[in-house]
C-alpha positions in Angstrom: 80.4 -48.9 -90.8 80.2 -47.7 -87.2 79.6 -44.1 -88.3 76.8 -45.3 -90.8 75.0 -47.0 -87.9 75.6 -44.2 -85.4 74.3 -41.7 -87.7 71.3 -43.7 -88.6 70.5 -44.3 -84.7 71.1 -40.6 -84.1 68.6 -39.5 -86.8 66.0 -42.0 -85.9 66.2 -40.9 -82.3 65.8 -37.3 -83.4 62.7 -38.2 -85.5 61.3 -40.1 -82.6 61.7 -37.2 -80.1 60.3 -34.7 -82.7 57.1 -36.7 -83.4 56.9 -37.9 -79.8 56.5 -34.2 -78.9 53.8 -33.8 -81.3 51.9 -36.9 -80.1 52.2 -35.7 -76.3 50.3 -32.6 -77.3 47.3 -34.7 -78.0 47.3 -36.1 -74.5 45.4 -34.9 -71.5 44.9 -36.4 -68.1 42.0 -34.0 -67.4 38.8 -36.0 -68.2 36.8 -32.7 -68.9 39.3 -31.4 -71.5 39.5 -32.6 -75.0 42.9 -32.5 -76.1 43.7 -31.9 -79.8 47.3 -32.3 -81.3 49.3 -29.3 -82.4 49.3 -28.7 -86.1 52.2 -30.5 -87.9 53.9 -27.5 -89.8 56.5 -26.9 -87.1 57.3 -30.6 -86.6 57.5 -31.1 -90.3 60.1 -28.3 -90.6 62.2 -30.0 -87.8 62.0 -33.3 -89.5 63.0 -31.6 -92.9 66.0 -30.2 -91.0 67.0 -33.7 -89.9 66.6 -34.9 -93.6 68.7 -32.1 -94.7 71.5 -33.0 -92.2 71.4 -36.6 -93.5 72.0 -35.2 -97.1 74.9 -33.1 -95.7 76.4 -36.3 -93.9 75.9 -38.2 -97.2 77.9 -35.5 -99.1 80.7 -35.4 -96.6 80.7 -39.3 -96.6 81.0 -39.4 -100.3 84.0 -37.2 -100.4 85.7 -39.8 -97.9 84.4 -42.5 -100.1 82.5 -44.0 -97.2 79.9 -46.1 -99.3 78.0 -47.5 -96.6 77.5 -44.3 -94.9 76.5 -42.5 -98.1 73.9 -45.3 -98.8 72.4 -45.2 -95.4 72.3 -41.4 -95.2 70.6 -41.2 -98.7 67.9 -43.8 -97.5 67.4 -41.8 -94.4 67.0 -38.7 -96.4 64.5 -40.4 -98.7 62.4 -41.8 -95.7 62.5 -38.4 -94.1 61.4 -36.9 -97.4 58.5 -39.2 -97.9 57.5 -38.6 -94.3 57.5 -34.9 -94.8 55.5 -35.0 -98.1 53.0 -37.3 -96.5 52.8 -35.0 -93.5 52.1 -31.9 -95.6 49.3 -33.7 -97.3 47.7 -34.9 -94.0 48.0 -31.4 -92.5 46.6 -29.6 -95.7 43.7 -32.1 -95.7 43.1 -31.3 -91.9 43.3 -27.6 -92.6 40.6 -27.9 -95.2 38.3 -30.0 -92.9 38.5 -27.4 -90.1 37.3 -24.5 -92.3 33.5 -24.2 -92.0 31.6 -24.5 -95.3 30.4 -21.2 -96.8 26.8 -20.3 -96.0 24.1 -19.7 -98.5 23.4 -16.1 -99.1 20.5 -16.2 -101.3 20.4 -16.2 -105.1 22.9 -14.6 -107.1 22.2 -11.1 -107.9 19.4 -10.7 -105.2 19.9 -7.5 -103.0 18.7 -8.9 -99.8 18.2 -12.6 -100.4 14.5 -12.1 -100.2 11.9 -13.2 -102.7 12.5 -13.3 -106.4 10.9 -9.8 -107.1 14.1 -8.3 -105.6 16.5 -10.3 -107.8 18.2 -8.7 -110.7 16.9 -9.7 -114.1 13.5 -10.5 -112.6 11.9 -7.1 -113.3 11.4 -6.3 -109.7 
């Protein structure tokens, strides 16, 4: 029981440090500077590594027949997995928002985007 709680506390602390570092990137004490947080990708990889370690700990605990440790580590792996998948969805959404919309370049088939007489199929 002690190992299960110890691993759970260690993994929760590691996740707190990982995402705490991400939150700190969004802070600035300079009033003239706008702080934007780092992209999530690197932090999601670190969180995925913590989830993978939880799965490894669950496999090792299952060989020792430590049922409580297996269940807590599987729980932690599922929580981390849901968090990583959610983070990927959020970051992909943010990446799409940051891209500028394509500019209008004139009618399709027009050479210079000018008047209709320059467009293909208009006889001009």
